[in-house]
N, C-alpha and C positions, 0 to 999 in steps of 0.2 A: 657761052659764058656770060654774055651781056644779059641774056634772058634770065638766068639764075640770079644775077646781081640785081636786076630790076625787081624781080619777084621778092627777094629778100628785103630790099629797100621799101617796097610797098607794104610788106607785112610789118616791118618795124614802124613805119609811119602810122599805120592803122592801129597798132598796139599802143603807141604813144598817144594818139588822138583819143582812143577809148579809155585810157587811164589804166591799162593793164600792166604796162611795162614799169611804171613807177613803183608800185608795191613789190613787184618781183625784183627790181634792182635794189630796193631798200632791204628786202629780206636777204639778198645775197651779201650785203655788206655788214649786216648786224651779226653779232655773236649770239649763238644759242645760249640759253641760260644753263648754268652748271647742273649736271644731273646728280641726283642724290643716290645714296647707296640703296641697293635693292633689299639688303638685309640689315636691319639695325638691331643692336643688342642693347639691353639695359642692364645695369648692375644692381638695381634695387636701392640705390643711394639717392638721397635728395640732391638737388642742385648745389646747395651749400656744402654738403658732405663731399660731393664729387669735386668741387673746386678745391676744398681743403686737402683732399687726397691727392689731387694733381699737383698742388703746390708742395706737399710733403714729398711726393715721389721725385719731383724736379729737384728739390733741395737735397734729398738723399743721394740722387744721382750725381750732382755736382760735388757733394761731400765725399762720395766714394771715389771720384776721379781726382779731386784736388786735395783731399785729406783735411779740409777745414770744416768747421761746423758753425753755422750762424744760429744765434739764440732766438731770432725773431720768428722762425718757422717751427711750429709744433703740430703734432698730429692730435686731432680731436680724439678723446678716449672712446667716443661712440664709434668712430671709424676703426680704431684698434680692436674694439670688441667684436666687430664684424669680420675680423680676420686680417686686417691690414692689406698690404700689397699682394701677398701671395694668395690669401683667401679670396680677394677680389678677382684676381686672375683666374683662379681655379673655378670660381662661380661663373665667370664670363665664358670659360671654355665649356663648362657643363651646360650652360644655356644655349649653346650652339647645337646641342643634341648629343645623344649617346654615342653616335658614330664618331663625332669629333673627339669626345673624351677618350674613347677606347683607342683611337689612332694615336692620340697624344701620349697615353700611357705606354703603348707599345713602342713608340719612337723614343720616349724618355728612358725606358728600360734598356733598349738597345744602345742608346747613346751613353748611358752610365757605364756600361761595360767597356767603353773606349778609354776610360781613365781621364787623363788630362785633356784629351780632345773631345770631351763629352758635349760641351756647348757648341763647338764648331760642327760636330756630327749632327746635333739636334738642329742647328741652323741650316745645315745642308738639307735635312729632311723638310724643314719649313719652306725653304726656297724651291723645293721640288713640288710643292702643292700648286694647284692651278691658281691663276691670278685673281679669279673672282671668288675664291674661297675666303670667307671672313676669318677663319682660323689663321690663315697665313698672315693676314694684316694685323691681327691681334698679337701674334707671337713675334712678328718682325719689329713691332714697335716697343717690344719689351727689352730692357737692358740685359746685358749678358749675365750679370751677377744675380738678377732675379730669375733668369732662365736656369741658372745653376741651382738655385734654391728649389725651383719647381721640379727639376730633374731629380734632385736628391730626395725631395719629399715623396715624389711618385715612386721612386725605386724602393724606398724603405717602408712605404705604407700601402702599396697596392701590388 
C-alpha cells in the first residue's frame, strides 16, 4: 500500500513540476462552450422581417390567451404577403425535406379525424419523434391554435 501511495505522489509531483497538471486541472473546472444545432433551417426572411414576425406572433399569442389587443404591434404587409404565420411554418417544414412534410401531412390527417382531440393527438405524434429531429422542435414551439390551423389547412388542401 505504501509503495502505491509513494508512486502516485511521485507521479503527481512530477506532473506539477513539468506543468502538465495545471492545464488539465483548469480544463476540468471550465465549462465547455455551448454546442450549436447540427441542422439549422432558414425561412427566407430578412433579419428585420424575422424580428417583426416574432413580435407579431408573440403579440397574437398573448392576445389569444388574454383577449386584449395592443395597437403598437402590427404585422408588416410584406410578411403577410409571404404567408404570415401559417405560411412560414409550412415553408419551414417543407425545407426540412419531403419526408418531414409527408409525415406531417399523414399525422395531421390522422389527428383531424379525432375531432376535438386533434391538437392533442398531433402533439402526441410530435412528442413521439426522436429528440434530435428538427421537426419535433419546430412543432413543439408552435402554439396550439396555430397547430390547429395547420391541421385544418392540411386536411382540407392535401
